[in-house]
C-alpha positions, 0 to 999 in steps of 0.5 A: 500500499502506498501512503502519501508523504506530506513533507519534502523530507523523510527520515527513519525513526532510527536516524532521528534518534542518533542525531535529532539536532542534525535532522532539524538543522538539515531540514532548514525550517521544513517539515520532516516525515518521520518514517517507520518501515517507510511509513509516515509515523509522525510529522516534526515540524518547527515551532513557528510552524506549529503556532501558525497552524494553531493560530489558523485553526483558532481562526477557522473556529471563530469564523464558525462562531461568528457565522453561527451567531450571525443574525441573532438579536443584539444585547446591549451591555454597559461596561460599568454595569459588569 
């Protein structure tokens, strides 16, 4: 069975264990597929990419909430009363 590799680079778990810092440096900020018997077992992504991914997911959730609330009756709130 063929499996899509969703990264430009791949490395075996064994090679990752030997020198994780070298793998990260060699990827130069790109995602790396961690392979177990030539099948992706996990993906290693830079912290900045992970943070951007979480921000994008949060934005998608906020858009969903906004669309869900469109057309609802507005409630006026006075901040001093809170």
